[in-house]
C-alpha positions as CSV (number, residue, x, y, z in Angstrom):
1,M,147.3,4.9,-105.2
2,T,146.0,2.2,-102.9
3,L,146.3,2.1,-99.2
4,P,148.2,-0.8,-97.6
5,R,145.9,-3.5,-96.3
6,R,147.1,-3.0,-92.7
7,L,145.6,0.5,-92.8
8,L,142.1,-0.7,-93.8
9,V,139.5,-2.2,-91.5
10,D,139.5,-6.0,-91.7
11,A,136.0,-7.0,-92.8
12,S,136.6,-10.7,-92.5
13,P,134.1,-11.1,-89.6
14,L,131.4,-9.7,-91.8
15,R,132.2,-12.2,-94.5
16,R,132.7,-15.3,-92.4
17,S,129.9,-15.0,-89.9
18,L,126.4,-14.3,-91.1
19,A,125.1,-13.9,-87.6
20,F,127.8,-11.3,-86.7
21,R,127.1,-9.5,-90.0
22,R,123.4,-9.2,-89.3
23,Y,124.1,-8.1,-85.7
24,W,126.7,-5.5,-86.8
25,I,124.6,-3.9,-89.5
26,G,121.6,-3.7,-87.2
27,S,123.8,-2.1,-84.5
28,V,125.2,0.5,-86.9
29,L,121.8,1.6,-88.1
30,S,120.4,1.7,-84.5
31,A,123.4,3.6,-83.2
32,V,123.0,6.2,-85.9
33,G,119.3,6.5,-85.1
34,T,120.1,6.9,-81.4
35,Q,122.5,9.8,-82.2
36,M,119.7,11.4,-84.2
37,T,117.4,11.2,-81.2
38,L,120.1,12.6,-78.9
39,F,120.5,15.6,-81.3
40,A,116.7,16.0,-81.4
41,V,116.3,15.9,-77.6
42,T,119.1,18.3,-77.0
43,Y,117.7,20.8,-79.6
44,Q,114.2,20.4,-78.3
45,V,115.3,21.1,-74.7
46,F,117.1,24.2,-75.9
47,T,114.1,25.5,-77.9
48,L,111.9,24.9,-74.9
49,T,114.1,26.7,-72.3
50,N,116.7,28.7,-74.2
51,S,119.0,27.5,-71.4
52,S,122.4,25.8,-71.7
53,L,122.0,24.5,-68.2
54,A,118.8,22.8,-69.1
55,V,120.5,21.1,-72.0
56,G,123.3,19.9,-69.6
57,G,120.5,18.4,-67.5
58,I,119.9,15.8,-70.3
59,G,123.5,14.7,-69.9
60,L,123.1,14.4,-66.2
61,C,119.9,12.4,-66.6
62,A,121.8,9.9,-68.7
63,A,125.0,9.8,-66.6
64,V,123.6,9.3,-63.1
65,P,121.6,6.1,-63.9
66,A,124.5,4.7,-66.0
67,I,126.9,5.1,-63.1
68,A,124.4,4.0,-60.4
69,F,123.1,0.9,-62.2
70,G,126.1,0.0,-64.3
71,M,127.3,-2.8,-62.0
72,L,123.7,-4.1,-61.7
73,G,123.4,-4.4,-65.5
74,G,126.5,-6.6,-65.6
75,S,125.2,-8.8,-62.8
76,I,121.9,-9.3,-64.7
77,G,124.0,-10.4,-67.8
78,D,125.8,-12.9,-65.7
79,A,122.6,-14.6,-64.6
80,A,120.5,-14.9,-67.7
81,D,120.6,-15.5,-71.5
82,R,122.3,-12.5,-72.9
83,R,120.4,-12.7,-76.2
84,K,117.1,-12.4,-74.4
85,I,118.4,-9.6,-72.2
86,V,119.5,-7.6,-75.3
87,L,116.3,-8.5,-77.2
88,Y,113.9,-7.4,-74.5
89,S,115.9,-4.3,-73.5
90,S,116.2,-3.3,-77.2
91,L,112.4,-3.6,-77.4
92,A,112.1,-1.4,-74.3
93,L,114.5,1.2,-75.9
94,A,112.4,1.1,-79.1
95,A,109.4,1.9,-76.9
96,V,111.2,4.8,-75.3
97,S,112.2,6.2,-78.7
98,A,108.6,5.9,-79.8
99,L,107.5,7.9,-76.8
100,F,110.1,10.6,-77.7
101,A,108.5,10.6,-81.1
102,V,104.9,10.8,-79.8
103,Q,105.6,13.7,-77.4
104,S,107.2,15.6,-80.3
105,L,104.4,14.8,-82.7
106,L,101.8,15.9,-80.2
107,E,103.8,19.0,-79.3
108,L,103.5,18.4,-75.6
109,R,106.4,20.7,-74.8
110,Q,107.1,19.3,-71.4
111,L,110.7,19.5,-70.1
112,W,110.1,17.1,-67.3
113,L,108.8,14.5,-69.7
114,L,112.0,14.7,-71.8
115,Y,114.1,14.3,-68.6
116,V,112.1,11.3,-67.4
117,L,112.4,9.6,-70.8
118,A,116.2,10.3,-70.8
119,V,116.5,8.7,-67.3
120,V,114.4,5.6,-68.4
121,E,116.5,5.2,-71.5
122,A,119.8,5.4,-69.5
123,L,118.5,2.7,-67.1
124,I,117.7,0.4,-70.0
125,V,121.0,1.1,-71.7
126,S,122.9,0.1,-68.4
127,V,121.4,-3.4,-68.9
128,N,121.6,-3.6,-72.6
129,V,125.2,-2.6,-73.2
130,P,127.0,-5.0,-70.9
131,A,125.1,-7.9,-72.3
132,R,125.9,-6.8,-75.9
133,R,129.6,-6.7,-75.2
134,T,129.6,-10.5,-74.7
135,F,128.2,-11.2,-78.2
136,T,131.4,-10.8,-80.3
137,P,133.4,-13.6,-78.5
138,R,130.4,-15.9,-78.9
139,L,130.0,-15.2,-82.6
140,L,133.5,-15.2,-83.9
141,P,136.5,-17.5,-83.7
142,A,139.5,-16.4,-81.7
143,E,141.5,-15.3,-84.7
144,L,138.8,-12.9,-85.8
145,L,138.2,-11.2,-82.4
146,P,140.6,-8.3,-83.0
147,A,138.9,-7.5,-86.3
148,G,135.5,-7.9,-84.7
149,A,136.5,-5.5,-81.9
150,A,137.7,-3.0,-84.5
151,L,134.4,-3.2,-86.3
152,N,132.5,-2.6,-83.1
153,L,134.7,0.4,-82.3
154,M,134.1,1.7,-85.8
155,T,130.3,1.5,-85.1
156,M,130.7,3.9,-82.3
157,H,132.8,6.4,-84.2
158,L,130.6,6.1,-87.3
159,S,127.4,6.7,-85.4
160,N,129.0,9.7,-83.5
161,T,130.0,11.2,-86.8
162,V,127.2,10.3,-89.1
163,G,124.3,10.5,-86.6
164,P,124.4,14.2,-85.7
165,L,125.3,15.2,-89.3
166,L,122.3,13.2,-90.7
167,A,120.1,14.6,-87.9
168,G,121.0,18.1,-88.8
169,L,120.1,17.5,-92.4
170,V,116.9,15.7,-91.6
171,A,115.8,18.3,-89.0
172,A,116.4,21.1,-91.5
173,A,114.3,19.3,-94.1
174,G,111.6,17.7,-92.1
175,G,111.8,18.9,-88.5
176,L,112.7,17.1,-85.3
177,N,109.7,14.8,-85.7
178,A,111.5,13.1,-88.6
179,C,114.6,12.5,-86.5
180,Y,112.6,10.7,-83.8
181,V,110.7,8.6,-86.3
182,I,113.8,7.5,-88.1
183,D,115.3,6.3,-84.8
184,V,112.2,4.2,-84.1
185,I,112.4,2.7,-87.6
186,S,116.1,2.0,-87.2
187,F,115.4,-0.3,-84.2
188,G,113.8,-2.8,-86.7
189,A,117.2,-3.7,-88.1
190,A,118.8,-4.0,-84.6
191,L,115.9,-6.2,-83.3
192,Y,116.1,-8.5,-86.4
193,G,119.9,-8.9,-86.0
194,V,119.5,-9.9,-82.3
195,F,116.4,-12.0,-82.8
196,R,118.3,-14.2,-85.3
197,L,121.2,-14.8,-82.9
198,P,121.6,-18.2,-81.2
199,P,120.8,-18.5,-77.4
200,M,123.7,-17.1,-75.3
201,P,123.3,-18.4,-71.7
202,P,125.9,-17.5,-69.1
203,E,129.1,-19.4,-69.1
204,G,129.0,-22.7,-67.3
205,T,125.4,-23.4,-68.1
206,L,124.0,-25.5,-71.0
207,A,125.9,-23.8,-73.8
208,K,129.7,-23.7,-73.6
209,P,131.5,-20.3,-74.1
210,G,133.3,-19.8,-77.4
211,Y,132.6,-19.4,-81.1
212,L,129.1,-20.2,-82.2
213,A,129.3,-21.1,-85.9
214,V,126.1,-19.7,-87.2
């Protein structure tokens, strides 16, 4: 028995746009890696403190900067090349992930350090995410935008499902250090996908908005 085509995800954007395919694959891998680090940080905080309240502090460290600087991140995206913003902020996120890995490998066991890294990561994400949201309309023609949006939504659901599951398996086999290291490595695919994108200056500047056939 085969499912009706309307019930399946339309993969046309991945076939018709090489740039979108590279970007999407890199985003999926990086998102899974990010979920693995979130699992590792949460578990590490609990093992350090044995406190559910301390674990909740990680969520607070992520939420407050996201709310406070969310509008600022969008303003930055309106004033500069979005590709450069995402590329540089992704490099910064990779550096934060590397610091998470280093503190785990060195067994520093400092709760404040985990909180600080979580805040820094959230600040960078508040700039990265708004700029990323402008990519799909630039990379796909109008008729493929609904399918592209569905694929992007699938990335979120896939990472939220696969990331923690994979993190649990990896942590059981190789410890939390392995989760952190895999996240750092996953940024390679994301950075490559963004690096190969065309320039994306704000609307009304040198490049016109719309589909970039690359």
